Structure formats: C-alpha cells, structure tokens
C-alpha positions in Angstrom: 132.0 134.0 79.1 132.3 131.3 76.4 129.2 129.8 74.7 129.7 126.6 76.7 130.0 128.5 80.0 126.8 130.5 79.2 124.9 127.3 78.3 126.1 125.7 81.6 124.9 128.8 83.6 121.5 128.7 81.9 121.0 125.1 82.7 122.2 125.6 86.2 119.8 128.4 86.8 117.0 126.3 85.5 117.9 123.4 87.8 118.1 125.7 90.8 114.7 127.2 90.0 113.3 123.7 89.8 114.6 122.4 93.1 113.8 125.7 94.8 110.2 125.6 93.7 109.6 121.9 94.4 107.0 121.2 97.0 107.2 118.4 99.5 104.8 115.5 98.9 103.9 115.7 102.6 105.2 117.0 105.9 107.8 114.3 106.1 109.8 115.6 103.1 112.0 118.6 103.7 113.3 120.6 100.7 116.8 122.0 101.8 116.6 124.5 98.9 113.3 126.1 100.0 112.4 125.0 103.5 113.7 126.2 106.8 113.2 124.8 110.3 114.0 127.6 112.8 115.0 125.0 115.4 118.0 123.9 113.2 118.5 126.4 110.4 120.0 129.8 110.2 117.8 132.6 108.9 119.1 132.5 105.3 119.6 128.7 105.2 117.8 127.8 102.0 119.7 130.5 100.0 123.0 129.3 101.6 122.4 125.8 100.5 121.4 126.8 96.9 124.6 128.9 96.7 126.7 126.0 98.1 125.3 123.7 95.4 125.9 126.2 92.6 129.5 126.8 93.6 130.1 123.1 93.8 128.6 122.3 90.4 130.5 125.1 88.7 133.7 123.8 90.2 133.0 120.3 88.9 131.5 121.2 85.5 134.1 119.0 83.7 133.3 115.8 85.6 133.5 112.6 83.6 131.1 110.6 85.8 127.9 111.4 87.8 127.3 109.3 90.9 123.5 109.3 91.6 122.5 108.5 95.1 119.2 108.0 96.8 118.1 111.1 98.7 119.4 114.0 100.8 120.6 112.8 104.2 119.9 114.7 107.5 123.6 115.1 108.4 124.7 115.7 104.8 122.8 117.4 102.0 120.0 118.5 104.4 122.4 121.2 105.8 125.2 121.5 103.2 123.0 121.5 100.0 125.4 119.0 98.4 124.7 115.3 98.1 126.9 113.0 100.2 128.5 116.1 101.9 128.3 117.4 105.4 129.0 121.0 106.5 132.3 119.8 108.0 133.6 119.1 104.5 132.8 122.6 103.2 134.0 124.9 106.0 136.4 124.5 108.9 139.6 122.4 109.5 138.2 119.3 107.7 137.1 121.2 104.5 137.9 119.5 101.2 140.8 120.9 99.2 138.6 122.1 96.3 136.6 124.3 98.6 139.4 126.8 99.0 138.4 130.3 97.7 134.8 129.4 97.0 131.8 131.1 98.6 130.7 128.2 100.8 129.0 128.5 104.2 127.1 126.6 106.9 123.4 126.7 107.1 122.8 125.1 110.5 122.4 126.9 113.8 124.6 124.4 115.6 127.0 126.4 117.9 129.8 123.9 117.9 129.9 120.8 115.8 129.1 121.1 112.1 126.9 118.5 110.5 129.0 115.4 109.5 127.8 112.3 107.6 129.7 109.0 107.7 128.8 108.1 104.1 130.1 111.6 103.0 133.5 110.8 104.3 133.5 107.4 102.6 132.4 108.9 99.3 134.9 111.8 99.3 137.6 109.5 100.6 137.1 107.5 97.4 136.8 110.5 95.1 139.9 112.1 96.5 141.3 115.4 95.1 140.2 114.8 91.5 137.2 116.7 90.1 136.2 114.0 87.7 133.2 112.8 89.7 130.1 114.9 90.5 127.3 113.9 92.9 123.6 114.1 92.8 120.5 112.4 94.3 117.5 110.7 92.9 115.4 112.7 95.3 116.9 116.2 96.0 114.8 116.6 99.1 115.3 115.0 102.5 112.8 112.2 103.4 112.5 111.8 107.2 110.5 109.8 109.7 107.3 111.2 111.1 107.9 113.7 114.0 111.7 113.1 113.6 113.1 115.7 111.2 116.7 114.6 111.9 116.3 111.1 110.6 116.5 109.3 107.3 114.0 107.0 105.5 113.8 105.5 102.1 111.9 107.8 99.6 108.4 106.8 98.6 107.6 105.8 95.0 105.7 109.1 94.5 108.7 111.1 95.8 111.0 109.3 93.4 108.7 110.0 90.5 108.4 113.6 91.4 112.2 114.0 91.4 112.8 112.5 87.9 112.5 115.9 86.1 115.2 117.4 88.4 117.4 114.3 87.8 116.9 114.7 84.1 117.9 118.4 84.3 121.0 117.5 86.3 122.1 115.0 83.6 121.6 117.7 81.0 123.9 119.9 83.0 126.7 117.4 82.5 126.0 115.9 79.0 129.5 114.4 78.6 129.5 112.7 82.0 128.4 109.1 82.4 125.7 108.4 85.1 126.5 105.7 87.7 123.8 104.4 90.0 124.8 104.4 93.7 122.2 101.9 95.1 119.1 100.2 93.6 116.8 103.2 94.0 119.1 105.3 91.7 119.4 102.4 89.3 115.7 102.1 88.9 115.2 105.9 88.6 117.8 106.2 85.9 116.1 103.3 84.1 112.8 105.2 84.2 114.7 107.9 82.2 115.8 105.3 79.7 119.3 105.1 81.1 120.9 101.7 81.7 123.5 102.9 84.2 126.2 100.7 85.9 125.5 100.0 89.5 127.8 100.4 92.6 126.9 99.5 96.1 125.7 102.4 98.4 128.3 103.1 101.0 125.9 103.0 104.0 125.0 99.9 106.0 128.3 98.2 105.6 128.7 99.0 101.9 132.0 100.9 102.1 134.3 98.1 100.7 132.1 97.4 97.7 131.4 101.1 97.0 135.2 101.9 97.0 135.8 98.9 94.8 133.2 100.2 92.4 134.9 103.6 92.2 138.2 101.9 91.5 136.6 99.8 88.7 135.0 103.0 87.3 138.3 104.8 87.0 140.1 101.8 85.6 137.5 101.4 82.9 136.2 98.1 84.2 132.7 99.3 85.1 
C-alpha cells in the first residue's frame, strides 16, 4: 500500500467511526450506519451500509468534485448507505457500471423491489460512467416525519450543526476535490466551514433541468 493509500484508509476509518457512533438528535432521525428497524432492515443492515459506503469511496478516491446534498433520503441512502443512491443502483439488473466486482449488498428486507430513488437516477444519469464526482450529504443521517420512518423532511438546524464535523472529515478524505453545494442547505453548511462553494439546484421538486445544467457547467469549467 502506498503512503497516499494508507492515508486515505486512515481517514476513511475515522469517518466511518464518526458516522457509526453518531447519535440521532431525537427519534425522528435515523442513522443508517448504526440504527436498524426490524420492520424494514435485514439483521446486519448497518454493517452492510457502512461497507457499501467504504467500497464506493475507495472506488471514487480520485474524484475531482464533491457534490454535497442535504440529507439521506428514505429510498436512497437510508437503505444503500450511499448519498443519492438507491439499492437498485448497487445490485441487480439496474446496477451502475462501476459496481461490478465490488462487495456491495442490499440492506432492506423487501422481498421483491429494491429501494429506488428518483433523484438518484437523475444524479447518476448526469454523472454517467466517469468517476470524477463523489457524493456526500450535509446530514449523513435520515430525517423523517414523526411516526413515518419512510418519509423525508428538511433537517433541523441542530441536525445540520451536528453533521458539520462529519462533513469536514469527508472533505479531508478528498483534499484535491472541489466541493459543490447541491441545494441551499449544503451551501450554508459549507459556508459554516469557511468554504464558499458553487451552487447547483437540487434535482428534486422539478430541479432536474437546472441540476443537469449545473453538472455540465461544472465539467466545462464554467462553474
């Protein structure tokens, strides 16, 4: 292992330990890397999601840009462990090309359909087969509505503040990559870390055209 690879692994372990140990601010914040709901999750689900994330980050360690989103979504990172990514993009017939040969697995108990997130397909449709863009969230956990674990809500200010150290650790993992804010929550969080990041529209709620235009501008050097 080269010194650079060893340094990456040390930082990765540190990040995984941080997100694994993070406590939810209240019962409406689910940590995919520590928590398990027996109604929806396989027995080893948190470990599966941590391993999925580690495999992904190792595969994209030479990324040039970091797209920072808002928070883990219930049909995406909540089950896959990867921001903007549903289980259907990791395993099965719709799996992304880069997943071939990696130790990726599903964490849900669903017998038929894998978790699938519309925003995930938009994001990965824009990224394509290149490994120059890596994904993360301002809040690594999944904020959901009261009594509705399979829902999404905007993270609270305290949840965003609590996630800043993990966000900083992630940025240290990719020191040569340029952070890009996907949405205003991410833009404000990066600013709290002293980073004035370019902004692109979040792909949800009709934002697909502007998000994809932002990606094109990024790669063409216009952002």
